[in-house]
SESE-56264 format. One record per residue (C-alpha): residue in three letters; x, y, z. Coordinates in steps of 0.02 Angstrom, whole numbers, plus 50000, padded with zeros to 5 digits. Layout:
ALAXYZ;...
***
This chain:
MET539155433954791;ASP540195430854939;ARG541995425754921;ARG542685413355054;ASP543405420955180;ALA552755413655286;LEU553825427055217;ARG554985433355090;VAL555635450555031;VAL554845463154906;GLY554275481054867;GLY553315490954742;VAL551625496654680;SER550485501054828;ILE548755494354885;ALA548575503255039;GLY547055501255157;LEU547275516555262;ALA546535512555427;GLY546655528555488;CYS547555544355451;SER547005555455305;MET548745561855293;LEU548825550655140;GLY549145561955005;GLY549605557054826;GLY551135547054846;SER551425528054890;ASP552485520855025;ASP553895518754908;GLY553885537754861;SER553095535954698;SER551515545954651;GLY550085541054547;GLY548465547254458;ALA546775545254553;LEU545655530954475;PHE544295530754612;SER543795540254762;GLU542395537754889;SER542055547955042;PHE540365541755091;GLU539515559055079;ALA537925552155008;ASN536285548355110;GLY536595529555094;VAL537885517255032;PRO538465524954863;GLY538165517754696;THR540085514654684;MET539895500754810;ASN538935484354822;ASP538215480354995;ASP538575462155015;SER538275460355197;GLN537235446655276;GLN535355451255315;ASN535595456655485;ALA537145466955473;SER537305485355513;VAL538025495155378;SER537535514255376;ILE538125531455332;THR538615541155499;SER539045558955548;ASP539795555655708;LEU541545551955640;ALA542405556255480;SER544265557355417;ASP543735566855260;GLY542165577755236;SER540795575655369;GLN540225556655351;SER540875540155357;LEU540365521855333;GLY539835512955493;MET539915494455510;ALA539455484455670;SER539315465355704;THR538935455455853;PRO539355437455921;GLY538115423155887;THR537245432855743;SER537295432855554;THR537975450755553;SER539415450355429;ALA539555467655355;LYS540455470555192;VAL540425482955045;THR541295479854879;THR541775491054739;THR540665489354596;GLU542115492054472;SER543635480954466;PHE545395488254455;ALA547125481454391;GLY548045473154531;ALA549495485554532;GLY549025502854601;LYS548705510654776;HIS547115506254864;ALA546755515655026;VAL545455517755164;ASP545455525355330;LEU544775514955477;TYR544195520255656;LYS543715506755783;VAL542335514155901;ALA542255498656000;ASP543035481255992;ASP542965469656137;VAL542885453456032;ASP544195440656025;GLU543655431755871;GLY543205443155729;GLY543675459955670;CYS543915471955515;ARG544755468155354;LEU545345476255191;ARG545215463455054;LEU545765462654873;LEU544715450254793;ASP545095442954623;ALA543705448554507;ASN543655431054422;THR544155417854553;ASP544115415454737;ALA545885420854761;GLU546215435754886;VAL547535444654988;SER546865454055142;LEU547605463555286;PHE546505462055454;ASP546435464655646;ILE545795449855740;ASP546365447155917;TYR546295427755892;TYR547695429055770;GLY548825439355888;GLY548485456355819;VAL548595462655631;SER548865448955512;PHE548955446855325;GLU548295431755224;GLU548325425655042;LYS547085413154970;ASP547125403054809;GLU545945402954668;ASN544835390454752;GLY544805400954918;ASP546055389655010;ARG547265398455130;ILE549035399055056;ALA549815408755203;GLN549415418655352;SER550475428255471;SER550375441055614;PHE551715454555621;GLY551325462155791;ALA550525478455751;ARG548945483155852;LEU547395494355811;SER546785503355960;ASN545135509755982;GLU544635527155959;GLU545985531655849;TRP546225532455658;HIS547565520955594;GLU548345517155418;LEU548335499755346;SER549155496355176;ILE549535483055046;THR550855486154922;VAL550795476354753;SER552185475054628;GLU552925462654507;GLU554035458054640;GLY552695454654783;LEU551815461454920;THR552225473355072;PHE550965475255211;ALA550905490355330;VAL550075496255481;ASP550565514155516;GLU552475514255506;GLN552585495455539;LYS552875485155374;THR553135467555331;SER553585459755156;TYR552905444055089;GLN553165434654917;PRO551475428354864;SER551215412254781;LEU550025420254661;SER550405435054540;TRP549385449754593;ALA550145463754482;ASP549245456854328;ARG547525453154412;ASP545895462154411;VAL545315465254588;VAL543855471554678;VAL544085480454842;GLN543085475154999;LEU542875482555171;ASN542195470355305;ALA541835469455481;ASN541275452455556;VAL541205443755723;TRP541235425155723;GLY539735415755806;GLY540535409055961;ALA541715423855998;TRP541855431456164;GLY541405449256190;SER539915460156144;LYS540145470455988;LEU541335476755845;ASP540915494355791;VAL542005503555662;ARG542035517155529;PHE542815517155359;ASP543145533055263;ASN544015540355114;LEU544195525155003;ARG545365529754864;ILE546115519954720;SER547645526354615;ASP548935520454494;LEU550805524654519;
***
């Protein structure tokens, strides 16, 4: 099932989409450490059983050996303008909203203005979500919150950029107090309208180019998805 696709201060429990670096060890951005709940390095022959492939029919999702941040393989996703090629995989298991969720991201090619890659936390029971994404149309890396009907509550860009051919780290930190979004060392805090620390969420990795976008292709790699409590 496809879920439909500002600011105040916070801190806390970390949901980290590590677009990039495998330097992520066991600790969260706020210095706390947690136990591992889930780990997927995409070392299988196909999309692993821990993930559902929820992509559109013509999407390109595959296990590749050309790039890896952990092990020898990664999850490749590609999408092109004017086609139904929204690529996305979602964890089969849901997790408590408070915790650290991390994934590494590498952009092989991205010359499109409308479309990009997302780390999404989707409410397991409604259409609510929070996401961190890189779409040029919105002025670089942005975050977004949607309500339980899938309607946008807030969206904001905070100036960070994800360069091609380089691993980056994206993160979403969830606590009782609110959310903190980060790209590498750049961070911004946000007080959500919904409470996320007490929600069950599934984690989705997504690459999608809108139908009328300028450019030719979006091609990315995800690797080392891991989830831990604090």
